[in-house]
C-alpha positions as a Python dict, from the first residue, in 0.01 Angstrom:
ca = {
    (1, 'X'): (0, 0, 0),
    (2, 'X'): (119, -358, 6),
    (3, 'X'): (-65, -670, -58),
    (4, 'X'): (-97, -762, 304),
    (5, 'X'): (-241, -420, 398),
    (6, 'X'): (-492, -431, 101),
    (7, 'X'): (-603, -782, 203),
    (8, 'X'): (-644, -688, 570),
    (9, 'X'): (-852, -377, 469),
    (10, 'X'): (-1061, -587, 229),
    (11, 'X'): (-1117, -855, 485),
    (12, 'X'): (-1219, -602, 756),
    (13, 'X'): (-1463, -444, 518),
    (14, 'X'): (-1628, -767, 401),
    (15, 'X'): (-1644, -908, 750),
    (16, 'X'): (-1817, -587, 891),
    (17, 'X'): (-2059, -587, 601),
    (18, 'X'): (-2141, -965, 644),
    (19, 'X'): (-2197, -918, 1020),
    (20, 'X'): (-2438, -639, 953),
    (21, 'X'): (-2627, -833, 694),
    (22, 'X'): (-2638, -1143, 907),
    (23, 'X'): (-2761, -943, 1203),
    (24, 'X'): (-3050, -812, 992),
    (25, 'X'): (-3136, -1150, 856),
    (26, 'X'): (-3119, -1308, 1202),
    (27, 'X'): (-3358, -1052, 1350),
    (28, 'X'): (-3615, -1106, 1081),
    (29, 'X'): (-3580, -1485, 1088),
    (30, 'X'): (-3565, -1530, 1465),
    (31, 'X'): (-3932, -1642, 1517),
    (32, 'X'): (-3898, -1911, 1253),
    (33, 'X'): (-3564, -2033, 1364),
    (34, 'X'): (-3681, -2050, 1730),
    (35, 'X'): (-3985, -2257, 1622),
    (36, 'X'): (-3777, -2485, 1415),
    (37, 'X'): (-3544, -2541, 1725),
    (38, 'X'): (-3839, -2601, 1962),
    (39, 'X'): (-3998, -2850, 1714),
    (40, 'X'): (-3679, -3036, 1657),
    (41, 'X'): (-3598, -3063, 2022),
    (42, 'X'): (-3960, -3174, 2083),
    (43, 'X'): (-3908, -3451, 1830),
    (44, 'X'): (-3589, -3561, 2002),
    (45, 'X'): (-3750, -3580, 2337),
    (46, 'X'): (-4037, -3778, 2178),
    (47, 'X'): (-3805, -4032, 2033),
    (48, 'X'): (-3623, -4064, 2358),
    (49, 'X'): (-3912, -4075, 2594),
    (50, 'X'): (-4198, -4237, 2397),
    (51, 'X'): (-4023, -4446, 2136),
    (52, 'X'): (-3735, -4539, 2379),
    (53, 'X'): (-3471, -4490, 2115),
    (54, 'X'): (-3131, -4369, 2194),
    (55, 'X'): (-2868, -4426, 2467),
    (56, 'X'): (-2742, -4244, 2767),
    (57, 'X'): (-2522, -4017, 2562),
    (58, 'X'): (-2800, -3919, 2335),
    (59, 'X'): (-3024, -3832, 2642),
    (60, 'X'): (-2739, -3612, 2792),
    (61, 'X'): (-2691, -3429, 2462),
    (62, 'X'): (-3069, -3381, 2419),
    (63, 'X'): (-3114, -3238, 2764),
    (64, 'X'): (-2804, -3016, 2740),
    (65, 'X'): (-2922, -2888, 2401),
    (66, 'X'): (-3274, -2815, 2551),
    (67, 'X'): (-3116, -2623, 2832),
    (68, 'X'): (-2889, -2422, 2597),
    (69, 'X'): (-3167, -2341, 2356),
    (70, 'X'): (-3404, -2244, 2634),
    (71, 'X'): (-3143, -2007, 2787),
    (72, 'X'): (-3067, -1861, 2453),
    (73, 'X'): (-3443, -1805, 2375),
    (74, 'X'): (-3508, -1649, 2712),
    (75, 'X'): (-3211, -1411, 2672),
    (76, 'X'): (-3325, -1314, 2317),
    (77, 'X'): (-3688, -1253, 2432),
    (78, 'X'): (-3566, -1069, 2746),
    (79, 'X'): (-3335, -840, 2574),
    (80, 'X'): (-3594, -785, 2292),
    (81, 'X'): (-3533, -864, 1933),
}
């Protein structure tokens, strides 16, 4: 077995192990991560709407992020974590 094959085998094993571990951690931390995302997006909307801070680009990015996070949360809750 050459160095390249050994490295590829090692990399595949470590990657598979890390994805399994990350999936387990993500499943257990999902409610907390979702709550943090909602709170931070709420803060961003508060700064944009109430405090009138930010420019047009920051408004676009905030609304795009809100839409993306909303879709991801609905998918995660619909599929069932």
